[in-house]
Each structure stands twice: as C-alpha cells, then as structure tokens.
All heavy atoms as a GROMACS GRO file, in nm:
protein
  573
    1MET      N    1  11.809  11.863  11.129
    1MET     CA    2  11.752  11.728  11.131
    1MET      C    3  11.838  11.636  11.217
    1MET      O    4  11.957  11.649  11.221
    1MET     CB    5  11.744  11.669  10.991
    1MET     CG    6  11.642  11.734  10.899
    1MET     SD    7  11.477  11.698  10.949
    1MET     CE    8  11.430  11.578  10.831
    2THR      N    9  11.767  11.542  11.282
    2THR     CA   10  11.836  11.434  11.354
    2THR      C   11  11.751  11.309  11.339
    2THR      O   12  11.649  11.312  11.271
    2THR     CB   13  11.861  11.473  11.500
    2THR    OG1   14  11.951  11.375  11.557
    2THR    CG2   15  11.733  11.481  11.581
    3THR      N   16  11.795  11.203  11.400
    3THR     CA   17  11.723  11.077  11.390
    3THR      C   18  11.691  11.022  11.529
    3THR      O   19  11.756  11.059  11.627
    3THR     CB   20  11.805  10.970  11.314
    3THR    OG1   21  11.918  10.936  11.395
    3THR    CG2   22  11.849  11.020  11.178
    4SER      N   23  11.597  10.933  11.532
    4SER     CA   24  11.563  10.867  11.657
    4SER      C   25  11.682  10.785  11.709
    4SER      O   26  11.700  10.771  11.831
    4SER     CB   27  11.439  10.780  11.642
    4SER     OG   28  11.453  10.689  11.535
    5LEU      N   29  11.765  10.734  11.621
    5LEU     CA   30  11.883  10.660  11.661
    5LEU      C   31  11.983  10.750  11.736
    5LEU      O   32  12.037  10.711  11.840
    5LEU     CB   33  11.956  10.599  11.539
    5LEU     CG   34  11.896  10.473  11.484
    5LEU    CD1   35  11.965  10.438  11.353
    5LEU    CD2   36  11.909  10.360  11.582
    6LYS      N   37  12.006  10.868  11.682
    6LYS     CA   38  12.098  10.962  11.746
    6LYS      C   39  12.043  11.006  11.882
    6LYS      O   40  12.117  11.017  11.977
    6LYS     CB   41  12.121  11.082  11.653
    6LYS     CG   42  12.228  11.174  11.703
    6LYS     CD   43  12.363  11.107  11.700
    6LYS     CE   44  12.472  11.204  11.740
    6LYS     NZ   45  12.600  11.137  11.756
    7VAL      N   46  11.913  11.031  11.891
    7VAL     CA   47  11.852  11.070  12.016
    7VAL      C   48  11.870  10.958  12.119
    7VAL      O   49  11.909  10.984  12.234
    7VAL     CB   50  11.700  11.103  11.997
    7VAL    CG1   51  11.631  11.121  12.131
    7VAL    CG2   52  11.685  11.228  11.911
    8ALA      N   53  11.849  10.834  12.079
    8ALA     CA   54  11.867  10.719  12.171
    8ALA      C   55  12.012  10.714  12.220
    8ALA      O   56  12.037  10.695  12.340
    8ALA     CB   57  11.830  10.591  12.099
    9GLU      N   58  12.106  10.734  12.130
    9GLU     CA   59  12.249  10.730  12.164
    9GLU      C   60  12.284  10.840  12.266
    9GLU      O   61  12.345  10.814  12.368
    9GLU     CB   62  12.331  10.746  12.038
    9GLU     CG   63  12.481  10.751  12.061
    9GLU     CD   64  12.557  10.785  11.934
    9GLU    OE1   65  12.513  10.744  11.824
    9GLU    OE2   66  12.659  10.855  11.944
   10VAL      N   67  12.245  10.963  12.237
   10VAL     CA   68  12.280  11.076  12.322
   10VAL      C   69  12.216  11.067  12.460
   10VAL      O   70  12.277  11.099  12.562
   10VAL     CB   71  12.243  11.210  12.253
   10VAL    CG1   72  12.254  11.328  12.348
   10VAL    CG2   73  12.329  11.231  12.131
   11PHE      N   74  12.091  11.022  12.466
   11PHE     CA   75  12.022  11.013  12.594
   11PHE      C   76  12.039  10.880  12.665
   11PHE      O   77  11.983  10.859  12.772
   11PHE     CB   78  11.871  11.044  12.573
   11PHE     CG   79  11.844  11.190  12.553
   11PHE    CD1   80  11.840  11.242  12.425
   11PHE    CD2   81  11.824  11.273  12.660
   11PHE    CE1   82  11.815  11.376  12.404
   11PHE    CE2   83  11.799  11.410  12.642
   11PHE     CZ   84  11.794  11.461  12.513
   12GLY      N   85  12.116  10.788  12.606
   12GLY     CA   86  12.143  10.660  12.669
   12GLY      C   87  12.019  10.575  12.686
   12GLY      O   88  12.004  10.506  12.787
   13LYS      N   89  11.930  10.579  12.587
   13LYS     CA   90  11.805  10.503  12.594
   13LYS      C   91  11.805  10.398  12.482
   13LYS      O   92  11.862  10.420  12.377
   13LYS     CB   93  11.687  10.596  12.575
   13LYS     CG   94  11.671  10.697  12.687
   13LYS     CD   95  11.540  10.776  12.670
   13LYS     CE   96  11.516  10.865  12.786
   13LYS     NZ   97  11.485  10.796  12.910
   14PRO      N   98  11.735  10.288  12.505
   14PRO     CA   99  11.716  10.193  12.394
   14PRO      C  100  11.635  10.258  12.281
   14PRO      O  101  11.543  10.338  12.308
   14PRO     CB  102  11.637  10.077  12.457
   14PRO     CG  103  11.659  10.092  12.606
   14PRO     CD  104  11.678  10.239  12.630
   15HIS      N  105  11.669  10.228  12.157
   15HIS     CA  106  11.600  10.290  12.045
   15HIS      C  107  11.450  10.263  12.049
   15HIS      O  108  11.370  10.349  12.019
   15HIS     CB  109  11.661  10.240  11.912
   15HIS     CG  110  11.606  10.311  11.793
   15HIS    ND1  111  11.550  10.241  11.688
   15HIS    CD2  112  11.598  10.442  11.763
   15HIS    CE1  113  11.510  10.329  11.598
   15HIS    NE2  114  11.538  10.452  11.640
   16TYR      N  115  11.410  10.141  12.089
   16TYR     CA  116  11.266  10.112  12.092
   16TYR      C  117  11.193  10.202  12.192
   16TYR      O  118  11.074  10.233  12.171
   16TYR     CB  119  11.238   9.963  12.117
   16TYR     CG  120  11.287   9.908  12.250
   16TYR    CD1  121  11.210   9.923  12.365
   16TYR    CD2  122  11.409   9.844  12.259
   16TYR    CE1  123  11.254   9.874  12.485
   16TYR    CE2  124  11.454   9.794  12.378
   16TYR     CZ  125  11.377   9.810  12.492
   16TYR     OH  126  11.421   9.761  12.612
   17ASP      N  127  11.260  10.246  12.299
   17ASP     CA  128  11.194  10.338  12.394
   17ASP      C  129  11.174  10.476  12.331
   17ASP      O  130  11.075  10.542  12.354
   17ASP     CB  131  11.278  10.353  12.522
   17ASP     CG  132  11.262  10.231  12.615
   17ASP    OD1  133  11.171  10.151  12.593
   17ASP    OD2  134  11.344  10.221  12.709
   18VAL      N  135  11.271  10.518  12.250
   18VAL     CA  136  11.258  10.648  12.180
   18VAL      C  137  11.145  10.638  12.078
   18VAL      O  138  11.064  10.731  12.068
   18VAL     CB  139  11.392  10.690  12.114
   18VAL    CG1  140  11.374  10.816  12.031
   18VAL    CG2  141  11.500  10.710  12.220
   19LEU      N  142  11.136  10.528  12.006
   19LEU     CA  143  11.027  10.510  11.909
   19LEU      C  144  10.893  10.514  11.980
   19LEU      O  145  10.799  10.580  11.935
   19LEU     CB  146  11.042  10.377  11.836
   19LEU     CG  147  11.159  10.360  11.742
   19LEU    CD1  148  11.165  10.218  11.688
   19LEU    CD2  149  11.157  10.463  11.631
   20LYS      N  150  10.882  10.448  12.095
   20LYS     CA  151  10.759  10.446  12.175
   20LYS      C  152  10.723  10.589  12.221
   20LYS      O  153  10.608  10.628  12.214
   20LYS     CB  154  10.778  10.356  12.296
   20LYS     CG  155  10.668  10.260  12.317
   20LYS     CD  156  10.690  10.152  12.421
   20LYS     CE  157  10.780  10.183  12.537
   20LYS     NZ  158  10.781  10.080  12.640
   21ALA      N  159  10.824  10.664  12.264
   21ALA     CA  160  10.799  10.800  12.310
   21ALA      C  161  10.752  10.889  12.196
   21ALA      O  162  10.661  10.973  12.216
   21ALA     CB  163  10.928  10.858  12.371
   22ILE      N  164  10.806  10.873  12.077
   22ILE     CA  165  10.762  10.952  11.962
   22ILE      C  166  10.617  10.919  11.929
   22ILE      O  167  10.536  11.009  11.908
   22ILE     CB  168  10.854  10.929  11.841
   22ILE    CG1  169  10.992  10.989  11.866
   22ILE    CG2  170  10.793  10.989  11.713
   22ILE    CD1  171  11.097  10.950  11.764
   23ARG      N  172  10.586  10.792  11.926
   23ARG     CA  173  10.448  10.753  11.892
   23ARG      C  174  10.347  10.799  11.997
   23ARG      O  175  10.228  10.817  11.964
   23ARG     CB  176  10.442  10.599  11.876
   23ARG     CG  177  10.519  10.551  11.756
   23ARG     CD  178  10.519  10.400  11.745
   23ARG     NE  179  10.602  10.359  11.634
   23ARG     CZ  180  10.691  10.260  11.640
   23ARG    NH1  181  10.707  10.191  11.753
   23ARG    NH2  182  10.762  10.230  11.535
   24ALA      N  183  10.392  10.818  12.121
   24ALA     CA  184  10.302  10.855  12.229
   24ALA      C  185  10.295  11.006  12.254
   24ALA      O  186  10.224  11.052  12.344
   24ALA     CB  187  10.345  10.785  12.359
   25LEU      N  188  10.366  11.086  12.172
   25LEU     CA  189  10.364  11.230  12.194
   25LEU      C  190  10.223  11.287  12.188
   25LEU      O  191  10.144  11.250  12.101
   25LEU     CB  192  10.451  11.301  12.090
   25LEU     CG  193  10.602  11.288  12.106
   25LEU    CD1  194  10.673  11.348  11.985
   25LEU    CD2  195  10.648  11.356  12.235
   26ASP      N  196  10.194  11.378  12.277
   26ASP     CA  197  10.064  11.444  12.282
   26ASP      C  198  10.075  11.574  12.204
   26ASP      O  199  10.105  11.680  12.259
   26ASP     CB  200  10.024  11.470  12.429
   26ASP     CG  201   9.885  11.524  12.442
   26ASP    OD1  202   9.806  11.511  12.345
   26ASP    OD2  203   9.854  11.582  12.549
   27CYS      N  204  10.054  11.564  12.073
   27CYS     CA  205  10.065  11.682  11.985
   27CYS      C  206   9.963  11.666  11.871
   27CYS      O  207   9.909  11.559  11.849
   27CYS     CB  208  10.206  11.697  11.931
   27CYS     SG  209  10.265  11.558  11.830
   28SER      N  210   9.948  11.775  11.798
   28SER     CA  211   9.852  11.772  11.687
   28SER      C  212   9.907  11.689  11.571
   28SER      O  213  10.027  11.670  11.558
   28SER     CB  214   9.823  11.914  11.640
   28SER     OG  215   9.938  11.968  11.576
   29ALA      N  216   9.818  11.640  11.488
   29ALA     CA  217   9.859  11.566  11.369
   29ALA      C  218   9.944  11.650  11.277
   29ALA      O  219  10.042  11.602  11.220
   29ALA     CB  220   9.736  11.514  11.297
   30SER      N  221   9.912  11.780  11.265
   30SER     CA  222   9.990  11.865  11.175
   30SER      C  223  10.132  11.885  11.230
   30SER      O  224  10.228  11.891  11.152
   30SER     CB  225   9.920  11.999  11.151
   30SER     OG  226   9.906  12.072  11.271
   31PHE      N  227  10.146  11.896  11.364
   31PHE     CA  228  10.282  11.909  11.420
   31PHE      C  229  10.361  11.779  11.398
   31PHE      O  230  10.475  11.784  11.355
   31PHE     CB  231  10.274  11.937  11.572
   31PHE     CG  232  10.411  11.956  11.634
   31PHE    CD1  233  10.473  12.079  11.632
   31PHE    CD2  234  10.476  11.849  11.692
   31PHE    CE1  235  10.600  12.096  11.688
   31PHE    CE2  236  10.602  11.864  11.750
   31PHE     CZ  237  10.664  11.989  11.746
   32ARG      N  238  10.296  11.666  11.420
   32ARG     CA  239  10.362  11.536  11.401
   32ARG      C  240  10.407  11.520  11.254
   32ARG      O  241  10.521  11.483  11.228
   32ARG     CB  242  10.270  11.422  11.441
   32ARG     CG  243  10.334  11.284  11.433
   32ARG     CD  244  10.238  11.175  11.473
   32ARG     NE  245  10.182  11.194  11.604
   32ARG     CZ  246  10.241  11.161  11.720
   32ARG    NH1  247  10.360  11.108  11.716
   32ARG    NH2  248  10.180  11.179  11.835
   33GLU      N  249  10.317  11.550  11.162
   33GLU     CA  250  10.350  11.534  11.021
   33GLU      C  251  10.460  11.629  10.975
   33GLU      O  252  10.540  11.595  10.889
   33GLU     CB  253  10.224  11.555  10.935
   33GLU     CG  254  10.122  11.444  10.952
   33GLU     CD  255   9.987  11.477  10.890
   33GLU    OE1  256   9.976  11.579  10.818
   33GLU    OE2  257   9.893  11.401  10.916
   34GLY      N  258  10.461  11.749  11.031
   34GLY     CA  259  10.560  11.848  10.992
   34GLY      C  260  10.697  11.830  11.055
   34GLY      O  261  10.796  11.887  11.007
   35ASN      N  262  10.705  11.754  11.163
   35ASN     CA  263  10.830  11.744  11.239
   35ASN      C  264  10.887  11.603  11.255
   35ASN      O  265  11.000  11.588  11.300
   35ASN     CB  266  10.812  11.808  11.376
   35ASN     CG  267  10.789  11.957  11.363
   35ASN    OD1  268  10.884  12.032  11.335
   35ASN    ND2  269  10.667  12.001  11.379
   36PHE      N  270  10.810  11.502  11.221
   36PHE     CA  271  10.856  11.364  11.233
   36PHE      C  272  10.824  11.288  11.105
   36PHE      O  273  10.712  11.291  11.056
   36PHE     CB  274  10.784  11.291  11.350
   36PHE     CG  275  10.818  11.351  11.484
   36PHE    CD1  276  10.735  11.450  11.537
   36PHE    CD2  277  10.929  11.312  11.556
   36PHE    CE1  278  10.761  11.506  11.661
   36PHE    CE2  279  10.959  11.368  11.678
   36PHE     CZ  280  10.874  11.464  11.732
   37SER      N  281  10.923  11.218  11.052
   37SER     CA  282  10.905  11.139  10.931
   37SER      C  283  10.954  10.998  10.958
   37SER      O  284  11.075  10.978  10.986
   37SER     CB  285  10.982  11.204  10.817
   37SER     OG  286  10.974  11.124  10.701
   38CYS      N  287  10.866  10.901  10.951
   38CYS     CA  288  10.904  10.762  10.974
   38CYS      C  289  10.965  10.704  10.846
   38CYS      O  290  10.914  10.721  10.738
   38CYS     CB  291  10.784  10.678  11.018
   38CYS     SG  292  10.832  10.514  11.076
   39THR      N  293  11.078  10.637  10.863
   39THR     CA  294  11.146  10.572  10.753
   39THR      C  295  11.195  10.437  10.803
   39THR      O  296  11.167  10.400  10.917
   39THR     CB  297  11.261  10.661  10.699
   39THR    OG1  298  11.314  10.602  10.582
   39THR    CG2  299  11.369  10.681  10.803
   40GLU      N  300  11.266  10.366  10.721
   40GLU     CA  301  11.320  10.236  10.761
   40GLU      C  302  11.470  10.235  10.742
   40GLU      O  303  11.522  10.300  10.653
   40GLU     CB  304  11.258  10.122  10.680
   40GLU     CG  305  11.113  10.098  10.710
   40GLU     CD  306  11.058   9.981  10.631
   40GLU    OE1  307  11.107   9.952  10.520
   40GLU    OE2  308  10.964   9.918  10.682
   41MET      N  309  11.537  10.157  10.827
   41MET     CA  310  11.679  10.135  10.809
   41MET      C  311  11.700   9.983  10.805
   41MET      O  312  11.618   9.907  10.858
   41MET     CB  313  11.757  10.196  10.925
   41MET     CG  314  11.724  10.136  11.059
   41MET     SD  315  11.818  10.211  11.187
   41MET     CE  316  11.736  10.141  11.330
   42GLU      N  317  11.809   9.942  10.744
   42GLU     CA  318  11.840   9.799  10.740
   42GLU      C  319  11.939   9.770  10.852
   42GLU      O  320  12.040   9.838  10.866
   42GLU     CB  321  11.902   9.765  10.604
   42GLU     CG  322  11.898   9.618  10.574
   42GLU     CD  323  11.932   9.590  10.429
   42GLU    OE1  324  12.053   9.576  10.400
   42GLU    OE2  325  11.840   9.585  10.346
   43VAL      N  326  11.906   9.671  10.934
   43VAL     CA  327  11.992   9.632  11.045
   43VAL      C  328  12.032   9.487  11.032
   43VAL      O  329  11.956   9.405  10.977
   43VAL     CB  330  11.925   9.656  11.182
   43VAL    CG1  331  11.901   9.802  11.206
   43VAL    CG2  332  11.797   9.579  11.196
   44GLN      N  333  12.152   9.458  11.079
   44GLN     CA  334  12.200   9.321  11.078
   44GLN      C  335  12.166   9.257  11.212
   44GLN      O  336  12.205   9.306  11.317
   44GLN     CB  337  12.354   9.323  11.060
   44GLN     CG  338  12.415   9.187  11.034
   44GLN     CD  339  12.390   9.141  10.893
   44GLN    OE1  340  12.390   9.218  10.799
   44GLN    NE2  341  12.369   9.011  10.878
   45ALA      N  342  12.092   9.150  11.208
   45ALA     CA  343  12.055   9.074  11.329
   45ALA      C  344  12.113   8.934  11.315
   45ALA      O  345  12.048   8.845  11.260
   45ALA     CB  346  11.905   9.072  11.345
   46GLY      N  347  12.236   8.918  11.358
   46GLY     CA  348  12.306   8.791  11.336
   46GLY      C  349  12.336   8.775  11.188
   46GLY      O  350  12.396   8.863  11.128
   47ALA      N  351  12.290   8.668  11.131
   47ALA     CA  352  12.315   8.644  10.988
   47ALA      C  353  12.206   8.702  10.898
   47ALA      O  354  12.214   8.695  10.777
   47ALA     CB  355  12.326   8.493  10.962
   48VAL      N  356  12.105   8.759  10.962
   48VAL     CA  357  11.988   8.806  10.888
   48VAL      C  358  11.986   8.959  10.885
   48VAL      O  359  12.008   9.024  10.987
   48VAL     CB  360  11.858   8.755  10.954
   48VAL    CG1  361  11.736   8.807  10.882
   48VAL    CG2  362  11.859   8.603  10.958
   49LYS      N  363  11.954   9.016  10.767
   49LYS     CA  364  11.930   9.161  10.758
   49LYS      C  365  11.780   9.181  10.760
   49LYS      O  366  11.706   9.108  10.696
   49LYS     CB  367  11.989   9.216  10.630
   49LYS     CG  368  12.136   9.231  10.631
   49LYS     CD  369  12.187   9.303  10.510
   49LYS     CE  370  12.337   9.318  10.516
   49LYS     NZ  371  12.388   9.389  10.402
   50ARG      N  372  11.736   9.281  10.838
   50ARG     CA  373  11.593   9.311  10.841
   50ARG      C  374  11.574   9.462  10.843
   50ARG      O  375  11.665   9.538  10.872
   50ARG     CB  376  11.527   9.248  10.963
   50ARG     CG  377  11.578   9.298  11.096
   50ARG     CD  378  11.509   9.231  11.212
   50ARG     NE  379  11.563   9.274  11.338
   50ARG     CZ  380  11.531   9.387  11.403
   50ARG    NH1  381  11.441   9.469  11.352
   50ARG    NH2  382  11.586   9.419  11.517
   51LYS      N  383  11.454   9.504  10.814
   51LYS     CA  384  11.420   9.646  10.815
   51LYS      C  385  11.362   9.684  10.953
   51LYS      O  386  11.286   9.607  11.010
   51LYS     CB  387  11.323   9.680  10.705
   51LYS     CG  388  11.385   9.662  10.569
   51LYS     CD  389  11.304   9.719  10.459
   51LYS     CE  390  11.378   9.686  10.331
   51LYS     NZ  391  11.380   9.793  10.240
   52SER      N  392  11.402   9.798  11.001
   52SER     CA  393  11.357   9.847  11.131
   52SER      C  394  11.316   9.992  11.118
   52SER      O  395  11.378  10.068  11.043
   52SER     CB  396  11.472   9.831  11.230
   52SER     OG  397  11.435   9.872  11.359
   53PRO      N  398  11.212  10.036  11.192
   53PRO     CA  399  11.168  10.175  11.178
   53PRO      C  400  11.267  10.272  11.244
   53PRO      O  401  11.341  10.237  11.336
   53PRO     CB  402  11.036  10.178  11.253
   53PRO     CG  403  11.043  10.065  11.348
   53PRO     CD  404  11.129   9.960  11.283
   54MET      N  405  11.270  10.393  11.191
   54MET     CA  406  11.351  10.501  11.244
   54MET      C  407  11.281  10.631  11.206
   54MET      O  408  11.217  10.638  11.103
   54MET     CB  409  11.491  10.498  11.179
   54MET     CG  410  11.578  10.616  11.217
   54MET     SD  411  11.741  10.609  11.139
   54MET     CE  412  11.700  10.652  10.970
   55TYR      N  413  11.288  10.732  11.294
   55TYR     CA  414  11.228  10.860  11.266
   55TYR      C  415  11.336  10.962  11.234
   55TYR      O  416  11.440  10.968  11.299
   55TYR     CB  417  11.146  10.910  11.384
   55TYR     CG  418  11.010  10.848  11.395
   55TYR    CD1  419  10.993  10.731  11.466
   55TYR    CD2  420  10.900  10.903  11.334
   55TYR    CE1  421  10.869  10.671  11.477
   55TYR    CE2  422  10.775  10.845  11.344
   55TYR     CZ  423  10.760  10.728  11.415
   55TYR     OH  424  10.637  10.671  11.426
   56LEU      N  425  11.308  11.045  11.134
   56LEU     CA  426  11.383  11.168  11.110
   56LEU      C  427  11.302  11.278  11.176
   56LEU      O  428  11.177  11.275  11.171
   56LEU     CB  429  11.393  11.197  10.960
   56LEU     CG  430  11.458  11.086  10.874
   56LEU    CD1  431  11.445  11.123  10.727
   56LEU    CD2  432  11.601  11.066  10.913
   57MET      N  433  11.369  11.374  11.237
   57MET     CA  434  11.293  11.480  11.304
   57MET      C  435  11.361  11.615  11.292
   57MET      O  436  11.483  11.620  11.280
   57MET     CB  437  11.267  11.447  11.451
   57MET     CG  438  11.388  11.441  11.538
   57MET     SD  439  11.354  11.371  11.702
   57MET     CE  440  11.365  11.197  11.665
   58THR      N  441  11.280  11.718  11.293
   58THR     CA  442  11.330  11.854  11.287
   58THR      C  443  11.378  11.898  11.426
   58THR      O  444  11.357  11.828  11.525
   58THR     CB  445  11.221  11.952  11.242
   58THR    OG1  446  11.119  11.952  11.343
   58THR    CG2  447  11.162  11.913  11.108
   59ARG      N  448  11.435  12.017  11.433
   59ARG     CA  449  11.478  12.069  11.561
   59ARG      C  450  11.357  12.087  11.653
   59ARG      O  451  11.365  12.057  11.773
   59ARG     CB  452  11.550  12.204  11.543
   59ARG     CG  453  11.598  12.258  11.676
   59ARG     CD  454  11.665  12.392  11.672
   59ARG     NE  455  11.695  12.443  11.543
   59ARG     CZ  456  11.750  12.561  11.522
   59ARG    NH1  457  11.782  12.637  11.623
   59ARG    NH2  458  11.774  12.605  11.400
   60ASP      N  459  11.247  12.139  11.599
   60ASP     CA  460  11.126  12.154  11.683
   60ASP      C  461  11.076  12.018  11.735
   60ASP      O  462  11.034  12.007  11.848
   60ASP     CB  463  11.014  12.224  11.606
   60ASP     CG  464  11.044  12.371  11.584
   60ASP    OD1  465  11.131  12.427  11.655
   60ASP    OD2  466  10.977  12.432  11.496
   61GLY      N  467  11.076  11.917  11.649
   61GLY     CA  468  11.035  11.784  11.689
   61GLY      C  469  11.125  11.728  11.796
   61GLY      O  470  11.079  11.674  11.897
   62PHE      N  471  11.257  11.746  11.776
   62PHE     CA  472  11.351  11.700  11.877
   62PHE      C  473  11.329  11.768  12.010
   62PHE      O  474  11.327  11.706  12.117
   62PHE     CB  475  11.496  11.724  11.830
   62PHE     CG  476  11.595  11.713  11.941
   62PHE    CD1  477  11.635  11.588  11.987
   62PHE    CD2  478  11.648  11.826  12.000
   62PHE    CE1  479  11.726  11.577  12.092
   62PHE    CE2  480  11.737  11.815  12.104
   62PHE     CZ  481  11.776  11.689  12.150
   63THR      N  482  11.311  11.899  12.008
   63THR     CA  483  11.291  11.977  12.131
   63THR      C  484  11.167  11.929  12.205
   63THR      O  485  11.169  11.908  12.328
   63THR     CB  486  11.278  12.127  12.100
   63THR    OG1  487  11.399  12.170  12.034
   63THR    CG2  488  11.259  12.209  12.225
   64PHE      N  489  11.058  11.909  12.131
   64PHE     CA  490  10.935  11.861  12.192
   64PHE      C  491  10.954  11.724  12.255
   64PHE      O  492  10.908  11.698  12.367
   64PHE     CB  493  10.824  11.859  12.088
   64PHE     CG  494  10.685  11.841  12.141
   64PHE    CD1  495  10.621  11.944  12.207
   64PHE    CD2  496  10.620  11.719  12.129
   64PHE    CE1  497  10.493  11.928  12.259
   64PHE    CE2  498  10.492  11.702  12.179
   64PHE     CZ  499  10.428  11.807  12.245
   65LEU      N  500  11.021  11.635  12.185
   65LEU     CA  501  11.044  11.500  12.236
   65LEU      C  502  11.140  11.503  12.355
   65LEU      O  503  11.113  11.439  12.458
   65LEU     CB  504  11.108  11.414  12.122
   65LEU     CG  505  11.156  11.274  12.162
   65LEU    CD1  506  11.038  11.187  12.199
   65LEU    CD2  507  11.235  11.213  12.047
   66ALA      N  508  11.248  11.575  12.346
   66ALA     CA  509  11.351  11.576  12.449
   66ALA      C  510  11.306  11.640  12.579
   66ALA      O  511  11.367  11.618  12.684
   66ALA     CB  512  11.477  11.644  12.396
   67MET      N  513  11.201  11.722  12.576
   67MET     CA  514  11.152  11.783  12.698
   67MET      C  515  11.114  11.678  12.803
   67MET      O  516  11.121  11.706  12.922
   67MET     CB  517  11.030  11.872  12.669
   67MET     CG  518  11.069  12.002  12.603
   67MET     SD  519  10.933  12.105  12.545
   67MET     CE  520  10.795  12.067  12.649
   68GLY      N  521  11.082  11.559  12.760
   68GLY     CA  522  11.045  11.454  12.853
   68GLY      C  523  11.161  11.362  12.894
   68GLY      O  524  11.143  11.269  12.970
   69PHE      N  525  11.280  11.387  12.838
   69PHE     CA  526  11.395  11.303  12.867
   69PHE      C  527  11.491  11.374  12.964
   69PHE      O  528  11.489  11.497  12.975
   69PHE     CB  529  11.474  11.274  12.738
   69PHE     CG  530  11.406  11.184  12.639
   69PHE    CD1  531  11.452  11.173  12.511
   69PHE    CD2  532  11.294  11.109  12.673
   69PHE    CE1  533  11.392  11.092  12.418
   69PHE    CE2  534  11.231  11.026  12.582
   69PHE     CZ  535  11.280  11.017  12.453
   70THR      N  536  11.575  11.296  13.027
   70THR     CA  537  11.684  11.354  13.107
   70THR      C  538  11.816  11.301  13.052
   70THR      O  539  11.822  11.191  12.995
   70THR     CB  540  11.674  11.311  13.255
   70THR    OG1  541  11.672  11.168  13.263
   70THR    CG2  542  11.550  11.370  13.319
   71ILE      N  543  11.920  11.378  13.062
   71ILE     CA  544  12.052  11.339  13.012
   71ILE      C  545  12.120  11.253  13.118
   71ILE      O  546  12.125  11.290  13.234
   71ILE     CB  547  12.135  11.465  12.980
   71ILE    CG1  548  12.068  11.548  12.873
   71ILE    CG2  549  12.278  11.425  12.938
   71ILE    CD1  550  12.135  11.679  12.843
   72PRO      N  551  12.173  11.136  13.075
   72PRO     CA  552  12.239  11.048  13.173
   72PRO      C  553  12.370  11.109  13.222
   72PRO      O  554  12.438  11.179  13.149
   72PRO     CB  555  12.264  10.920  13.094
   72PRO     CG  556  12.269  10.964  12.951
   72PRO     CD  557  12.175  11.083  12.942
   73VAL      N  558  12.402  11.086  13.347
   73VAL     CA  559  12.527  11.131  13.406
   73VAL      C  560  12.631  11.024  13.381
   73VAL      O  561  12.608  10.906  13.408
   73VAL     CB  562  12.511  11.156  13.557
   73VAL    CG1  563  12.642  11.198  13.620
   73VAL    CG2  564  12.402  11.258  13.582
   74LYS      N  565  12.747  11.064  13.329
   74LYS     CA  566  12.854  10.967  13.298
   74LYS      C  567  12.964  10.974  13.399
   74LYS      O  568  12.991  11.068  13.462
   74LYS     CB  569  12.909  10.992  13.158
   74LYS     CG  570  12.806  10.963  13.053
   74LYS     CD  571  12.865  10.977  12.917
   74LYS     CE  572  12.760  10.947  12.813
   74LYS     NZ  573  12.809  10.941  12.683
   0.00000   0.00000   0.00000
C-alpha cells in the first residue's frame, strides 16, 4: 500500500495533480474500487485545520497510475 501523498512526493508533482490523475484513470469501476480507497487527512492551513482528500492504493493501483508519470531528474 501507498498513498497519493507519497506518489506526489516521489514524482515531484503537486498532490492535487495526483488526485486529478487518479480520478481521471480510464479503468473499470471494479478495478478502481479494489485498488483505490479515498480517505481524508487533516492538514494545517495557517491557523486553520481542514480535511483534505487522500487516496490509499495497492501496488496494482500504483502501477496503473504511475504508467502515465515520469520520474523527475534531480
């Protein structure tokens, strides 16, 4: 298992772009349900705490998602 946050960090992408990519995946509903689970995390935005979406994903889900990404050169 991994998270959309970790994927964003490793690929050097903004988290909202990873969330958008997950939502736009061209896959069956059963694949999406079996490999991606939407949850919420609490984030600090200045003095305010708010809830923000995050996905948990399986190895298969990660592989399917990452096929469309490139690794940044450092």
